[in-house]
C-alpha positions as CSV (number, residue, x, y, z in Angstrom):
1,M,16.1,10.2,6.0
2,S,12.9,9.1,4.5
3,L,9.5,11.0,5.0
4,W,8.4,8.3,6.9
5,D,10.9,8.8,9.2
6,W,10.6,12.9,8.8
7,L,7.0,12.5,9.9
8,F,7.4,10.2,12.9
9,G,10.8,11.5,14.2
10,W,12.6,7.9,13.8
11,G,15.5,9.3,12.3
12,W,17.9,8.5,15.1
13,R,17.1,5.0,14.8
14,R,20.1,3.5,13.9
15,R,19.9,1.5,10.7
16,Q,21.7,-1.0,8.5
17,A,24.2,0.0,5.9
18,P,22.1,0.6,2.9
19,R,22.7,-2.3,0.2
20,E,21.4,-2.7,-3.3
21,L,17.9,-3.6,-2.8
22,D,16.5,-5.9,-5.7
23,R,13.6,-3.4,-6.5
24,R,9.8,-5.1,-7.1
25,E,8.9,-4.0,-10.9
26,I,5.7,-3.3,-11.0
27,T,3.1,-2.1,-13.9
28,V,0.3,0.4,-13.1
29,Y,-3.2,0.3,-15.3
30,I,-4.8,3.4,-14.3
31,D,-8.7,3.6,-15.6
32,P,-8.9,7.2,-17.6
33,A,-11.9,7.8,-14.9
34,V,-9.5,8.2,-12.3
35,D,-7.1,10.9,-12.1
36,E,-4.0,10.0,-13.1
37,N,-2.1,13.0,-11.3
38,L,-4.1,12.0,-8.2
39,I,-2.6,8.3,-8.9
40,R,1.3,9.3,-9.8
41,S,1.5,11.7,-6.7
42,A,0.3,8.2,-4.5
43,L,3.0,6.2,-6.3
44,R,5.6,8.6,-5.7
45,L,4.6,8.6,-1.4
46,V,5.0,4.2,-2.2
47,P,8.3,3.1,-0.8
48,S,11.0,3.0,-3.3
49,Y,11.3,-0.9,-2.7
50,W,8.5,-1.1,-5.7
51,K,9.5,0.8,-8.9
52,F,6.0,1.7,-11.0
53,S,5.7,1.5,-14.9
54,L,2.5,3.0,-16.4
55,A,0.8,1.2,-18.9
56,E,-2.4,2.2,-21.3
57,W,-5.2,1.3,-19.8
58,D,-6.6,-1.9,-21.7
59,E,-9.3,-3.5,-20.2
60,S,-8.3,-6.8,-21.9
61,Q,-5.7,-7.3,-19.1
62,L,-7.8,-7.6,-16.3
63,T,-10.5,-9.5,-15.1
64,S,-13.6,-8.7,-12.8
65,L,-14.7,-10.6,-9.9
66,G,-18.1,-11.9,-8.6
67,G,-19.8,-12.2,-5.6
68,E,-19.5,-10.0,-2.7
69,W,-16.5,-8.9,-4.8
70,E,-18.7,-7.9,-7.6
71,G,-17.0,-5.3,-10.1
72,F,-13.6,-5.6,-8.7
73,L,-11.1,-5.3,-11.1
74,L,-7.9,-7.3,-10.8
75,P,-5.2,-7.5,-13.4
76,A,-4.7,-10.9,-15.0
77,Q,-1.0,-10.9,-15.0
78,D,1.6,-10.9,-11.3
79,N,3.6,-7.8,-10.8
80,T,0.5,-5.6,-11.5
81,V,-1.6,-3.2,-10.2
82,V,-4.7,-2.0,-11.6
83,V,-6.5,1.7,-10.0
84,F,-9.8,2.0,-11.0
85,D,-12.8,4.0,-10.3
86,G,-14.5,2.0,-7.6
87,K,-18.0,4.3,-7.4
88,S,-19.1,3.5,-11.0
89,R,-18.4,0.3,-10.6
90,G,-20.3,0.1,-6.9
91,V,-17.9,-1.9,-5.6
92,R,-17.3,-2.4,-1.8
93,Y,-14.0,-2.8,-0.9
94,G,-10.9,-0.3,-1.3
95,G,-8.9,-2.9,-2.4
96,G,-7.8,-6.7,-3.2
97,T,-4.7,-8.6,-3.6
98,V,-4.2,-12.5,-5.3
99,G,-0.7,-14.0,-5.5
100,R,1.0,-10.5,-6.6
101,R,-2.2,-9.2,-8.4
102,V,-3.6,-6.4,-7.1
103,G,-6.9,-4.1,-7.8
104,V,-7.1,-0.6,-6.0
105,A,-10.8,1.2,-6.3
106,V,-10.9,5.1,-6.1
107,F,-14.5,6.3,-4.5
108,G,-13.5,10.2,-5.2
109,W,-12.6,11.1,-1.7
110,E,-9.6,10.2,-1.1
111,S,-6.3,12.1,-1.0
112,E,-2.8,10.7,-2.1
113,L,-2.0,10.2,1.6
114,I,-5.0,7.7,1.3
115,L,-4.3,6.6,-1.7
116,A,-1.0,5.6,-1.0
117,L,-1.5,3.6,2.0
118,R,-4.1,1.6,0.3
119,I,-1.6,1.2,-2.9
120,W,1.4,0.2,-0.3
121,H,-1.4,-2.0,1.8
122,E,-2.2,-4.6,-1.0
123,L,1.7,-4.3,-2.6
124,L,2.6,-6.1,1.1
125,H,-0.6,-8.6,0.9
126,T,1.8,-9.4,-2.6
127,E,5.0,-10.2,-0.2
128,K,2.9,-12.3,2.2
129,L,3.4,-10.1,5.1
130,D,-0.2,-9.4,6.8
131,A,-0.8,-5.8,6.3
132,D,-4.2,-6.1,8.5
133,G,-2.5,-7.0,11.6
134,M,-1.4,-4.1,12.7
135,M,-3.4,-4.2,16.1
136,S,-1.9,-7.8,17.2
137,S,1.6,-7.4,16.0
138,M,3.8,-7.6,18.8
139,G,7.0,-7.5,16.1
140,F,5.6,-3.9,15.6
141,R,5.1,-2.8,19.3
142,D,8.5,-3.8,19.9
143,W,9.6,-2.1,16.9
144,L,8.4,1.4,18.6
145,P,10.3,3.7,20.5
146,E,9.0,2.8,23.9
147,E,7.1,7.1,24.9
148,V,5.5,5.9,20.7
149,R,4.0,2.8,21.7
150,A,2.5,3.9,24.7
151,A,0.8,6.5,22.5
152,F,0.0,3.8,20.0
153,E,-1.6,1.1,22.7
154,E,-3.6,4.2,24.2
155,K,-4.9,6.1,21.2
156,A,-4.2,3.9,17.7
157,G,-7.2,2.1,15.7
158,E,-7.4,-0.4,13.1
159,H,-7.6,1.9,10.4
160,D,-6.0,4.9,11.4
161,W,-4.0,6.0,8.8
162,F,-1.3,7.4,11.0
163,W,-0.4,4.4,12.4
164,Q,-0.7,3.0,9.3
165,I,2.2,4.3,7.9
166,G,4.3,3.6,10.9
167,Y,3.2,-0.1,10.5
168,Y,3.4,-0.3,7.0
169,T,7.1,1.2,7.2
170,Y,7.6,-1.7,10.1
171,L,6.6,-4.1,7.7
172,T,8.4,-2.8,4.4
173,E,11.7,-2.8,6.8
174,T,11.1,-6.8,7.5
175,L,10.5,-7.0,3.9
176,V,13.6,-5.4,2.7
177,R,15.9,-7.6,5.4
178,R,14.7,-10.7,4.0
């Protein structure tokens, strides 16, 4: 039973027999200004479809965006995540994705859960899944048990971390079944 099954009480769901997954290998750069232990803890909460390895911080492997994304960092290589100090760089957004390259900003107030969700969200985008579509996804509504669906429809908000856990779990299950 996964952490998400336990948290949502969905362990009773009938699952297909587990099969060996072709896990996506992801390199992670962590800004020295960010608490590495916090990021390591957050990465442990992201589903194991993604296998993380840490690389030494190297600004030559990063690009900085402009315009409304001024100061936002992205890695130069695919299958790479950069986690950086968004507060000191004055960025507006917590996460962004271009192709298979992910940038995640840390502002200093986030818990490991919030950072895990931010990373997970962006990784789902790299798989061409609509991580922003929780409120409009009929597939997600159908996936929810009926009694949970009623609570979702009554109480969920677009950026509600509790419901994001369920939605991202649904998307990850969709990804694994491909």
